[in-house]
N, C-alpha and C positions, 0 to 999 in steps of 0.2 A: 213456468219453470224452464230454464234453459239447460241444454245438454251440450257438453263440450268434448272435442277431441283435442288433447294437448300434445303437441309435438315438442319434445324436449330437444333443445339445441345442444350440439357438442362441439363441432369443429367445422370451420370453413377453410377452403384453400383457394388460392388464386391460380387460374389457368394461365397458360402461356400467352393467351390473348388479353390478359388483365381482368378477366371476369371472375368474380367471386362465386363459389358454389360450395355446397355441403360436400364433405369428404365421402369417397366411395371406394370401390375395389381398386387396389393398386396404389392408393395414396399413402402418404407417410403417416398421416394422423396427427394427433396433438402431442404435447410433451409427455403424455402417458402412453402413447402408442396408437395402434390401429383403432378406428372408431366406426366406420360404415354409417355415418349419419344420413346419407342419402336414402338408405332403406327406410328410415323413419318418415321421410317426406313422401316417398312412394306409397307406403302403407297408409298414411293419413289420407292421401288423396283417394285411395280405394275405399277406405271407411266412410269418407264423406260422400262418395258416389252412392254408397249403400243407404245412406240416411242424410239427405240434403237439408234436413231441418236443423242439424247440429252445426254449431259454430266451431271453428278451429282456432285454438290459441297457439300461435307460433311463438315459442318462448326462447329467450336468450338475448343478452346484451353483447358487449364486445369481449367479455371474459378474458381468455388468454391472449386475445389480440388487442387489448386496451392500449398498448404502447405502439401500435402500428397505425400511423396517421390516416391512411386511406382505407382501413378495414371497416366494413359495415357491421351492423349488429347481426347476430345470428338470426334474429327474428325477421329482419329485412330479407336476408337471403332465402330463408325457409319460405316466406310468403311469396317471393318472386318465383320460386320453383313450384310451389303449389298452384299458382296462377297459370304457369306454363302447362301444368297437368290438368287444367280445366276447372279448378276451383275459383269461383268469382271472388274478387278482392273484398267485397263487402261481407263475405262469409268467414273472413280471417281477421282475428284480433292480434296485433303485435304486442307482445310483452317483452320490452327491450331493456329492462332495468337489471335483469339477473346476470350474475357472473359465474354461477355454478349450478349444479343440479338441485341442491337444497333450496337455493333462492328461486329457481324456476318452479319448484313444487309449491313453495310458500306463496309466490306471486300468482300462480294459477289458481290456488285455493282462494286467495283474496278476490280475484276476478269473479270466481264462481259465487262466493258469498255475497259480493256486492251486487250481483245480478240475479240472486235467488236460484243459482244453478242447482240442478238436481243430480247431475251425473258428470263425472270427469273420466273420460277414457284416455289414459296416459300411455302414449306410444313411445317406446324406446327399443333399443336392441336387447335381445334376450340375455346377453352377457351383463347388461346393466340393471336388469330388473331386480335382482336380489338386493342390491344396494338401495334401490328406491324403496323396496319393502321395509328394509331396516330403518330408513329415514322416516317413513310414514308411521312406523310402529313405535319408535323410541324418541323422536324429537318432540319435546314438550310444546314448542312453537307450532309445529305441524299438527300435533294432537289437538290443540286448542282450536285451530282453524277447521279441522275435520269435524269437530263437534260444535260448530257455531250454533248459538241458540236458534232453535226452530228450523235451521237449515242444515241438514247433514247430507252432503252430497255422497252418492254412491261413487266409489273410486274403483276403477277397473284398470289393471295394468295389462297392456297388450304388447306382445312381442311383434316387432315389425317383420321379422323373418317369418313368423307363423302366418301373418296376414298375407304376405307375398307368396309363400309356398301354397297356401290354400287357394289363392286367387289364380295363380298360373305356375303350377309345379314345374312344368317343362322348361320354363324360362328361368326360374330362380334356383332350382335344386343344385345345379352344378356350381354356379358362382358362389352361392352361400356356403355350400359344403366345402369347397376349396378354401374359402376365406377362413372358415372355422378350423380347418386343418393346418393353416399356416402358422409359422413361428410367431409372426406379428400378433395374431389373435391370441395365441397361447400366452404371450407376454401380457397382453391386455387383460385377459381373464385373471391371470395371477395377480395383477395390480388391483383389479376390482375386488378380489377376495380379501385383499388386505384392508379394504375400506376406503 
């Protein structure tokens, strides 16, 4: 039985040097606002360090960037950043077909079911978790996958911010606190509440 850490992709941005990376503090974010996706990557690397038997699913296709010719998939960028943080490439599965959170959840559940997965630790930002809970609770498609015959993976939703603050409070408290007090984040949270 396999256990997975799922990193939900959100937004990548291109640096001035042309390198694609997950969005972080001070970035513009996606068309819905501020995202802080890099926190998900950092948290997943910490969780993997705590249990190196788990596989990581880096999830996300080109999504909102599908019309940008040189844009990579979210999963490609997430995997590259995880490798930079010390996770070996063979511990990471790229799920690169998803265009949104719902599809990422569906495809991660399918990977789990196809491999007799017993646990999915889904890592996202705390502002995003309530929407994920709603999708898992009310989507008939996801409900069927969650109750796959004989294989019912335990699903645990994990706040990237909580992992980081627990791991190194002095490093993360100020930037996370400031980010959540910003107008950009307040706008993002309002959009998330609308669904």
